[in-house]
N, C-alpha and C positions, 0 to 999 in steps of 0.2 A: 620270650616275649609273650605277654598276656593278650589273648584274643577275647575282647569283650563284645558281647552281642546283646542287644535289647529287642525283645519281641513285644511289639506294642500294637494297639488298635485291635485287640481281640477280646474274647470272653474267656476268662480263665476259670475252669472248673477245679475246685480244690478237693473234691470228694464229698463236700457237704454244702457248698454254696458256689455261686458264680460271681466272680469279681469283674467289675467294669472299670474302665479308665485306669487300669494298672498295667505295669510292664514287668515282664519276666527278664531278669538279668542273668546271663550265662557267661561264665569265664572259663575258657578252655574246655568247653563241653560239660561243665558242671553248673547246675543252677545255684546262683549265689543269693537270690532273694527276689522278692516282689516289691516294687516301689511304685510310687505315683508317677503319672505321665510327665509331670513337671520336674521330676528328679533325674531324668536321663542324663548320663554323663556325655560330654561332647566327644570323647574318644571311642564311643561305642558304635558298632555297626548296627544300623536300625533295620529291623525286619518288620514290615507291615503285614499283620495277620488278616487285614481286610475284613474285620468283624467276624472272623471264623472262631469256632470254639477250640480251645486247647485244653487237653486233659492228660493225666498220667496214662501211661501205656498199661495194658493188661499183661498178666503173667498166667500162662496156661500150664497147669501142673499135671495134665494128663492128655496127651494127644498122640494118636497112632500114626499120623502122617498127614500129607496134604498134597493138593494138585495131582491127584490120582496116583500117588506113591505111598504105599504102606511100608513103614520101616521094617516091620516083622517079615514082610514078603521080600524086601530088597534091602539088605543091610549094606547101605552105601552112603557116601557123602552126597551123592546126587539126591537120594531120598530125603536126607536131612535138609539140603538146600531147598528142595521143593516144599518141604514142611515149613521152613523159615519164610519163604516167599508167600505161601498161603496164609500163614499166621500174621505176618506184617500187614496184609491187606485188611485184616479184621481188627487191627489195633493192638495185636499182641507183639510185645517186644522181646520177651523171653519165654521159653517153653521147656518142658521136660518130656522128652520122647518116651513112649511106653511100648512095651511088647505085649500084645494080647495073645490069647490062646495059641500056642505054638508048640513045636517039638522041643524036647530037652536039649537037642543039639544046638538049636538056635539060641536058647538061653545061655548055654555054655560059651558059645562064640562071643557073645556080647560081654 
């Protein structure tokens, strides 16, 4: 079954401009399009953004860690989880963990 969600009443940043009185349509977690407010389908779940700004997430291509956990110092899933939580707070949805100056043994383990 298709889960259709309409995010409305927000300011949509496209990367170059801000759209007003538009709706983001999402089906099963994938953005299907942006439509006018008067085009919302009756079977869609409506999410009111309450005039908040919605924008694409960031991708961080070089991060050493987060929340007081450095991945190079602690090669663990806990360090990765701490980095994920830290990144998400700043608008980062995806990241590439990096190893900074370390021993050869640490680089080989990874």
